[in-house]
C-alpha positions in Angstrom: 107.1 111.6 87.6 107.1 115.2 86.9 107.4 117.9 89.5 103.8 118.6 89.9 103.1 114.9 90.6 105.6 114.6 93.5 103.9 117.7 95.1 100.6 116.0 95.2 101.2 114.0 98.2 102.5 117.0 100.2 99.2 119.3 99.6 97.1 116.1 100.2 98.9 115.5 103.6 98.5 119.2 104.5 94.7 119.1 103.7 94.0 116.2 105.4 95.9 117.5 108.7 94.0 120.8 108.4 90.5 118.7 108.3 91.6 116.6 111.0 92.5 119.5 113.2 89.1 121.2 112.2 87.3 118.0 113.3 89.1 117.6 116.4 88.4 121.3 117.2 84.6 120.9 116.3 84.6 118.0 118.6 86.1 119.7 121.2 84.0 123.1 121.1 81.0 120.8 120.8 81.6 119.3 124.3 82.2 122.7 126.0 79.2 124.2 127.6 79.9 127.9 126.4 81.9 127.2 123.3 85.3 129.4 122.5 85.4 133.0 122.9 86.6 133.3 119.5 84.7 131.8 116.5 87.2 129.2 115.5 85.2 126.8 113.7 83.8 129.6 111.2 87.2 131.1 110.4 88.5 127.7 110.0 85.8 126.6 107.5 86.5 129.8 105.6 90.1 129.3 105.2 89.9 126.1 103.6 89.9 128.2 100.3 93.0 130.0 101.8 94.7 126.9 102.3 93.9 125.9 98.8 95.3 129.1 97.3 98.5 128.9 99.7 99.1 125.5 98.3 98.5 126.4 95.0 100.7 129.3 95.1 103.5 127.4 96.4 103.4 124.2 94.5 101.9 125.6 91.2 102.0 129.5 90.6 102.2 132.3 93.0 99.1 134.2 91.6 96.9 131.4 92.9 97.0 132.9 96.4 94.6 135.9 95.3 91.7 133.6 94.4 92.3 131.6 97.6 92.4 134.7 99.8 89.2 136.0 98.0 87.6 132.7 98.5 88.3 133.2 102.2 87.1 136.5 102.6 83.6 135.8 100.6 83.1 132.7 102.6 83.5 134.8 105.9 81.4 137.4 104.6 78.7 134.9 103.4 78.6 133.4 107.0 77.2 136.6 108.4 74.1 135.9 106.2 73.7 132.1 106.0 73.8 130.1 109.0 75.9 127.2 108.9 74.6 124.6 111.3 
């Protein structure tokens, strides 16, 4: 097993935890009458690509952070024009 293959469970676990927290947060926000004062869910959805970029930067090559950050910015920008629900 190579070094890259050993890192796969770490990245997979971090992604699972992120999506688990995202779903718990969405469920909690849905149960509130007024929701959160800060747009938590749209930011968490936009930051999925940032998480991917960070994981790839740490586990593979540091330059992958730039596409992850760009993807998060573009997703957040696009959320202004396309309604998500």
